[in-house]
Structure formats: C-alpha cells, structure tokens
N, C-alpha and C positions, 0 to 999 in steps of 0.2 A: 613358559609363558606362552599363553597362546596365540594364535597370526593376527587374531583381534587387537589383544594385549600390545602385542610389539608395535603395530602399527598406529595405533591411538598414543603410543609413547616418542614414539616419532613425530608425532603430529603436536604433540604437546609440544615437545621440545623445539617444535620447530614456531610456536606460538611464540613460548617464552626468549626466541631470541629476535623478537618483535619490539621495539620500545612502543610503550603504551602513549595515547596522546591524551589526556584527558580534556575534556571541550572545558575551552575560555574562549572569553568574547572578548576583545579588547575596551579598554572605557570609551575610546574613542568613539566606535560604532553607539557604545550604549548615550554617551551623548548627544550624538546628530538626531538620534532618536526620540531621544526627549525634545530638542528644539523643534525638533518637526511637530510631536504630539502637540508641545504649545501653540501652535499656529495653523489650526486647522482651518479650513474654509469651509465649512457646512452647506450643502445643497437647500433648497426650500424640497421639503418633503412632503406636501400636504397629502393630504388622503390615504395615508400606504400605510396607517399605525396596523391593519390586517396586512400589510405584506404581499400584499396580491401582487405589486411591481419589485418584490424583491426585500433586503432586508431597509427595515426601516432605520431610521434617525432615531425614532425613542430608543429601538433595543440598544443601537453603534454607540450612540453619544454615552453613557454609563459608564460602558465597558473602556471605550478610548481613554476616559477619566482614571478610570482604575487604573488601566495600562501606566498613563503617564504619573499619575501620584501614589500608586501602591504596589504594582506589581515588584516583584522582587526577583532577575532575572538571576542575580548569584545563587539565592537558594535552588532555584530551578538545575542551572548547573551543578550541585552538589548531589541532588537528588537524580539528576543524569549520570556523573561519574560514580554513582553505586555499580556500575557495571566497568567491564574493563572497554577503554577505547581505542582503537589502531587507527592508520593511516598511511595508506601504502600507496605506491603507482605503479599501475598496469598500462601498458601500450600508451603509455603517456596522460592516461587518464587517472586523477585522482580518486582513490576510492575510502570513503571511512567506513567502518565498522564498528558495533558495538558485541560486544562476545560477555557470553555467560556461560562460565564452564560446569559440568558436575564434576561430582567427586565419585560415581561410577564407573568402576573399569570396563563398562559395558557398554559406556555413552555411546549413543551414532552423532556423528556431525552434521548440524541441521541446519541449513540458509535461509532464513526468511524474505520475502521482498517484498515491499510495499507499495503501496499504488499512489494515486492523486484523488483530491490532495491531503492524502497520509503524510508524516516522515517516519524515520525509524524509531521514535519514540510511542507511534502505534501500537510497537511489539513488547512495549515494557513490563504489562501486567502478565506476558504468558511466559516471559523469560525465566524466573522463580522456578516455579512450579511445571514447565517443560525438563530442567536442569535437576531438579532435585524430586523426581517422581518416586515413589514406594517402590520397596522392590521387586512387586509383582508387576511393573510398568515399565515400558521403553523408558529409557531418559537419556537426554541430549545434549550436545555440547551445542550452545546455540548461537550463531551468526546472524547479525540485523545489519546489513550495510544500507548505508543509503544508496538509493539508485543514482547512477549517475548524473550531473546537472541539478541534483533534491541536496538539499540540507548540506552536511560537509563536506558532502563530494562535487565539491565547487572549487574554481571556476573549472568552466570546461569551453574557454573560448577557439579551442583546436579542434573540436571535434562537435561540430554545430550538428551534423548529421548523427549523433547519437539514435539506436532506437532500442528496444526491446531482446533485439536479435544480438546486436552488438553487447548490448548489457551479460547476454548469456552466457557468451561467452569470457566476457571480464569474471562472472562469478564460476566457472569453469576454473578461469586458471587460479582464481583466488582459492579455491580449498584445495584443488590439487598441488598444482606448484606452490603457492606461496605456504597454504597451511598444511599441506604434505596428508591430505587425506582420498585414500584410491577410490574409496566411495563416499559417497553422503548423500544425506537427504536432503528434498527441497518442499517447502511450503510458501505459499503467499495468500492473496488476495487482489481483489481491484486489478487495476490495470500489471501489478507484478505476479497475477497470475499466468500473462503472459510470457513471460522471464521464466516462469520455473515451466511451465508447458513448455517451451522451448528447450530448456536443458534436458528433461525427461526426453523430447525427440531426438535430439541432437547428441546425446550422450548418457545413451540409455543402460549402457553397458555401465556407467558408473555412476547412476543415480538410483539409489535402492528402492526407494519410493515418493510418490508425489500427494502431498497433501491441500486443495486448494478452497478460496472460499467463495469464489466466483467464476465457474469454467468458464473460460472463452476459446473460441477457437484459433487460431494460429491464422488464423485467413481472416482475422476480424478487421477494423477499421481499414478497411482497401474499396477500392473500384469505385465508383463515379459517385454513392450515396454513403461514402462509408460514414459520414455524420449521423446518418439516420440511424439511431437504435434501435428502430421497428423493422429495418431492412427494406423500408419503403409499402410495409402493408398496413392497411388500417380493418379495425371491427367494420364488418358489414353494416349496412341502412337498419337492420334491422335485428340488430345485436342489441340484449338489454343494455340500458341505460348505464349499469354499474362496470359494466364490460367496456364499452365508450370511454364514461369517465377515468377509469383505470389507465387507457390507454393512453389518453390524454396526462395524464397524472403523471407515469411513466417517461413520455416523449419531452413533456415539461422540463423534468428534474433532470436526464441527462442528456437531451440534443442538443442543449444550447451550448451548454458545455463544451463539448466534442467538436461541435462546428467551430465557434471561436477559438477553440485551441490549432484544430486543423487549418484554419485560412487567415486567422490573425495573432498569432499566441505574441509577434514580436511589438504590435501595435501595443495589444494588452500590456506587456511589459512596459512600457516608459511611462505609463501611469502609477503600476503597481511596485515596480521598483522604487520610483519615488515619492510616495504618497504613502507611509505605513497604513493610513485610516483606509483607503483605496483598497490595499491588501487583504485588511482587517475583513471587510465586508464583503469581500468578495469569496472570502476561506469560510466566515462566519456562516454566510445564503448555503453551503454546499453542504457542510459540517449538520446545519441545523434541519436541512430539508433530508440529506440522506439517511440522517441516524433514525433508529427508533427513539425519540425524545419524546411524543407526544405534544410537539408544539415548541417545547420551552428545553433550547440547546441544554442549558443547565442541568437537566434528567440525566444527562451522558457526560460533558464535558462543564466540571469546572470552569469559573472564571478562570484562576491559574493556568488549566488545563489546557483549555482557548489561546491566551498567548503565548503558551511555553511551545504550543505547534506552533501558532504564525511567526515567532519569534524564530523558530528555527529556519522559513524561510525567508525572513527580513534581514536576519544578521550577514548571509551569506547571498545576498540577492539572487535565491535560486528560484526566484516564479518561473522567469523567462524561460530558463531552459529546461525547467520540471515541464511547462506546457506545451513545449516544444516536441517532447516526447511521440504527440499522437500525431503532430503534423509527419512528423519521421516515418512512423509507421505507415502513412499511405503512403508519404512521396517514396519510400525504400520498401516495397514490397517484400512479405514472407515469401521464403522460396524453400521446399522440403528437403531435407536432407537423408529421405529414403523414402522409397512406396510402401514400404507395408502400413499393413491398418491392422490395430488402431495405428493410425501415426503417433500417437502415447501411449507407447506400449507399457511402460511401467505401473505395477501396480499404484491405481487413483483412490483417492478418498474425496470426498467433497461434503461441506457444511451448508447447507441454506438455512435463511432465515425468515420469518413471517413479514416482515416488514417490505421485503423484497421479492415477495411472491408473486409471480404473475398477475395479471387481472382475472379475475374469476376463479383463481385456483386457491383452495386454503392448504393449511400446511400438512394437513393429514394427507394430500394429494400432490405433493412439491416430487416426491420421490419419484413416482409412477410418472407422472407431469413431464420430469426433467429425461426419463429413461427412452419416450415416446418421441423426443424431439432430434433432429438431426445433427444436434452439436455432441449428443451423447456418444454417437459413435466415434468421435475421434479420442476417446479415454477406456482406459483398462479398469472400469469403475470393480473398485471391490470393496468401497465400505459410502454408503450413503446416509447423512444424518438432516433430517431437519428439526429446528426449532421455531415455537411460537414468536417469541421474540428475538431482536437485534435487527440493525439496519446494516449501513456498511459496513462498518468498520468493527466486525467479527471481533477480534482477539482485545479489543477497546472495549467493546459493548456487553462482552458474556465472555469475557475469559476461560470462565472455568468449562463450557460447551465446545467451545475452540481448543482447548486442551486433550479433553474426555477424546474428542473426536480425531484429532491429531493423531494419539495415542493407539487410538482404535485402528488406525489406518496401518501403522507401523507395528501393532504388536507380535505381530509373527514376522517381521522380515528386521530385525535386526540386525 
C-alpha cells in the first residue's frame, strides 16, 4: 500500500466513525413559516416595476405565494440528503458539512468554502463531477461545510467575533484532526475566498493547492473605507461614459451590502429574522443582481432553487450571524503569519467570469488585467482562466467550467 493510500484509508476510517446527520427541519418551524407567509403586510411599491429602487412587489409577491402554497421543503431535504451530512463541534463552534466521497484510491481531500449570500448548497452541482472524475483527471473527496454562523453551522451565541481568520483555523482542525487528512486541497469563491486564502497562507505546508473564483487580498475590508469596493477611487471626469457607468454599477451592486453589513448587521437582522418576506426580498435582490441572469433570476435559479437557498437561512435563523462576518473582518483586522512573498505561496488557480469583468475590460483581457493589478502579487498563480458567461455564483452558474478549471489547477498536484 502506498503512503497516500495508507493516509486515505486512515481518513476514511475517521469519517466512518462519525455519525451521519441528515438534514431535517422540525414541523413546528415549517408551520410557523406558513403562518408568517399567510399574514404578510405588503408595502406600497409604486413606480418600481423597473426595480430601480430594489426588488419589486411585482416580482416578489408571486414568489411568496408559491412559497406559501406549493413549495415543498421536504422534497428539497430529500435532494440535499443525497449527499452525506455531518455535524461536529470544534472549540465550541457547531460545524455542519456536506460530503461526497470518491471511489478513486488517489482522490485528494478538498474543502470548499462558500460566501455570502451563498449556502453550502451552491456547491451541489460540482460535488459529483469532482468526486467521479475520469481516470486521467484528478478526483476529490469533497467537503462542503457551512461557514460558521451560516446555514446549519448555527447557532453561534458564544462566538460573536467569528471571522474568516477563525474559520480558517476551524477548517484546518476539521481536515487534520477530525477527518485525518495530513494534506488537503482548498477551493472557494466570494467571501469564502478569504478563508481559503488564509488556509493557504497560514498552513502552507498542509495545503496542496488553492483554486478561487474571486481572488481577494487578505487585508480586504479593513481601514476607514472598508465598505467601499472601489477603494475610494473614481473614474476621472474625462473617462468614457461606459467606464463611468460601469464603475457606478459595480458600486451599486456591492458597496451597499458591504456598508450595511459592516455598520448595521444586527439592526437589519431584527427585520430579516422576523419576516421571511423581508429576508427573501434581500436575498433575491443579491442573487438577481449578482448572477449573469439577463435580468431574470429564474434564468439561473428556479423558483425552487431560490426558496431552498432562502430556507437554509430562514430555518436556522442564520441571516444575522452571516452578515456579521463582514463587520468582524473589519473589527478584528487580519495579521500575517509570515513575511514571505507572495503571502499565499501555494500554487493558485483562479476562475474569472464575464459578468464580473471590471468596467472597460473584455473577457479576453481579463487575465492580463489581473496580472497587472497589485492583488496579483498576493498569489503564486499557476492557472488563470476567463469565461465569457457567469456571474458571482460560478459553481452554480457554470459548474462544468468551475470543475474543469479546478481540475487543471490540481492536475499535477495530487
């Protein structure tokens, strides 16, 4: 038996020792939700059919009616429970994770971290192909946890300061001490990229390689203008109108949620935790504006998809703690574990998508554009791929592209 096979055998014995905990929501929670959906007080929303002011009642009301009368959470539970589910506690933090093991003896352990307003279920479309890879492609034992304070990694009453730095330490303990993997692969997108980058920074000897859908420097969301995704920069007055409008669109898309989460996550949570319609409106706004859906969210997320992701927030009362991660990233600044450069020295692959191209940058220019940016110096880049389609939720929107790109990053690093 090879050393890799021995280690994988030990890890499989470790996972076999854990009791599986399939997802199941109590009937009382579902009954309470139906009562709330039956007693909605709708706001006046005149003049908002174009959704200039945010999600419109015209869009939301039929979706709420479908949620109340037709949506079947028990069917969603059955689909989610196609995968293995586990719940462990690490340093007093509840951690839920979804797993898809591979039959391949050379499979690489891979932990995938979602962002906001993602759920662990946004990885569902890539779990099977990553595990069941062709013989000439790398295969993975895939672990997809809920970020602490999100989804079923709740409640979090004793850890109000949870940040991506603490989460990286929890993930390392999960992979090494709980699951028995001496070395492992990491992948992420959106806010989860900070967790994976921190793993690769702090635990460089244990992390095989890293694949990201959004390369974020580890000192992001810090300083006096942490909420400003432009870093305080604005296009010059003589910039083409296309560039100016593009910069405004980026700020409108992201700055508002970063600012509100930094400064008012608890304030917002009172409404979102009490009203499923308020929660749904907030999530639908982000999912529709951030995905490459051509203005119609159901081009990317079906009604059932929308509601399943929303339910993962609602049934766990997770929205408040999920939003607070932004504030904690600013309140408890990242500090480096070493002074080597690049700060993230493990081999790194990155997937870029067209809907998130910077203003004035075409997809065919995206790789070169990134290579000329200061943030590129943070990473030991070995694989850069740019795709014309897809938005913020890459593994959900273009799962085949995500899988192909991640495989390429790990092709020679099993």
